[in-house]
C-alpha positions, -999 to +999 in steps of 0.1 A: +631-401-436+624-410-473+636-444-483+654-442-516+650-479-524+615-494-516+619-530-528+623-549-560+612-534-593+617-562-618+637-593-627+649-597-663+659-631-676+670-648-709+646-672-726+648-693-758+616-698-777+594-667-774+561-685-779+569-711-752+579-682-730+546-664-736+526-696-730+543-706-698+540-673-680+505-665-691+488-699-694+507-718-667+514-690-641+485-668-650+504-636-653+494-607-676+516-597-705+517-560-698+541-550-726+554-565-758+583-545-769+619-549-780+653-552-763+664-516-766+700-528-770+692-555-795+661-545-815+658-578-833+649-595-799+616-591-781+613-579-745+583-593-728+570-579-694+547-601-673+531-588-641+498-578-625+470-559-641+489-527-647+525-539-644+531-526-609+567-524-597+575-555-577+554-578-599+574-576-632+592-606-645+606-598-679+624-617-707+647-614-736+638-645-757+667-654-780+653-682-802+676-712-802+696-702-771+711-730-752+702-736-715+724-719-689+738-733-657+730-722-622+760-714-600+780-687-581+776-651-591+740-654-602+704-648-591+693-684-591+656-684-579+629-658-583+601-663-558+565-653-562+541-644-534+508-663-532+482-667-504+493-694-479+461-712-487+470-714-524+501-735-520+481-768-524+463-753-555+497-746-571+511-780-562+481-797-579+481-773-609+518-777-617+518-814-613+487-817-636+506-796-662+536-820-660+560-796-642+584-812-618+584-795-584+600-799-551+585-813-519+569-784-499+599-768-483+598-747-452+619-715-451+617-690-423+584-705-412+568-702-447+558-729-472+578-729-505+574-748-537+603-748-561+603-756-598+617-745-632+602-734-665+610-751-698+644-732-700+655-741-665+646-707-650+645-712-612+611-703-597+594-705-563+560-700-548+560-687-512+528-690-491+522-656-474+495-648-448+495-610-454+500-597-489+476-569-497+484-569-535+456-583-557+476-599-585+456-604-617+424-623-621+419-619-658+440-649-668+441-686-663+442-686-625+413-677-602+418-645-582+421-662-548+450-683-560+467-657-583+503-646-580+504-613-560+538-603-573+573-611-562+581-624-528+619-621-533+650-634-549+680-657-541+715-647-549+743-673-549+777-658-539+811-671-529+817-642-505+788-624-491+804-596-470+808-569-497+773-575-511+758-574-476+775-540-471+761-527-503+726-538-493+727-523-458+749-492-464+736-480-497+703-497-506+687-492-471+682-530-466+687-547-433+694-582-422+661-598-412+670-634-404+696-662-408+688-698-415+717-722-408+752-713-420+744-704-456+712-684-461+709-647-450+676-628-455+675-591-462+646-568-464+634-532-459+601-534-440+598-572-440+571-572-467+567-594-498+583-578-528+615-567-510+632-599-500+668-606-510+683-639-498+720-646-500+733-681-502+771-687-498+784-713-522+817-728-531+834-709-559+838-740-580+801-739-590+804-712-616+772-701-634+768-699-672+744-673-684+721-683-712+684-694-715+669-698-681+694-674-665+686-641-649+702-612-667+697-586-640+679-576-609+662-542-606+654-524-574+627-497-573+630-460-565+601-435-566+613-410-592+642-394-611+653-373-581+657-403-558+674-422-585+701-396-589+707-397-551+711-435-553+735-430-582+757-407-561+756-430-531+767-459-553+796-439-566+806-428-531+806-465-523+832-471-550+810-487-576+810-478-613+774-468-623+761-460-657+744-428-667+706-427-666+691-447-694+656-441-708+636-473-709+604-456-718+584-471-689+610-462-663+645-447-661+674-469-652+709-470-639+731-502-638+761-514-619+777-547-609+775-556-573+807-570-557+797-607-564+794-599-602+756-598-605+742-570-626+719-547-606+697-519-618+678-491-600+646-483-619+620-456-613+584-463-605+574-436-630+560-433-656+547-469-659+532-490-687+501-470-696+520-442-715+513-460-748+484-484-742+453-483-721+449-506-691+424-528-711+448-533-740+482-537-722+504-561-740+481-563-770+504-548-797+541-544-804+553-511-787+585-494-798+605-466-783+603-433-803+637-438-819+627-471-834+593-461-848+607-451-882+620-486-886+588-503-873+581-523-905+616-539-907+617-545-869+583-563-870+593-584-900+625-596-882+607-607-850+593-642-847+555-644-850+538-650-816+502-654-804+489-645-770+463-668-755+455-666-718+434-698-717+406-706-694+407-704-656+413-737-638 
């Protein structure tokens, strides 16, 4: 039976300074900038996509950098931590690298038998590294991190909710997830086939810890589906589940539908097709400002209104 949802597609967050955002995710984490474009709903704001060599679904962390935005606050009704998958043998490399770069990080945690490092970027964006024994994805070796230690893509995400029951039902009844494991009273792990790039953890929290969305906050979580046909099937299933779902929106590199899950977090279902090489070659991904067709006529004004940024991947270390 064809699985309509096959894992995570991307996570999109809010940032403040665009240059600091570029520098952190390329120079510190060693990700590739696979697309520099605009927020289609706010053309005076960049949209940066970071990922592996070609921007594969399941590797894409993307940002809307609003210059001068204040820091948000983690809490209930929010995706609070985005976890990357690295080789289990690379955890010590990342500990030393992050400490050397002055980034505060947790002790090495153990979660479901795996080692985890937790830290934040300059905006307070919650990030984790999870040591994985078997992740066949290659990551990207052309940046500041040697290939053996590179980020392979997402491991998963953590959702903070005050009541998990309705969200659990959405995951299992509509998005073909299943409960994989429980840790203590508060963390439930969901997946599809139990592979990196799928995982959704739910933590139950007291309602008094409300989130405030701004810089460092996740704007939405996107799940992946293969194509337009599957996406329409998911859309229908969501409506039958009683959720309000948007029409299909053209995001150039994928098609999207959006809805609020019962805990208030914005979810998206994005297609794997057509990908990021429709307007740039693999060698030149992220090299120039790319605009959707409807914005091309206004390219000069849009470009003038965006802050100047410079991409520099730095040397491997």
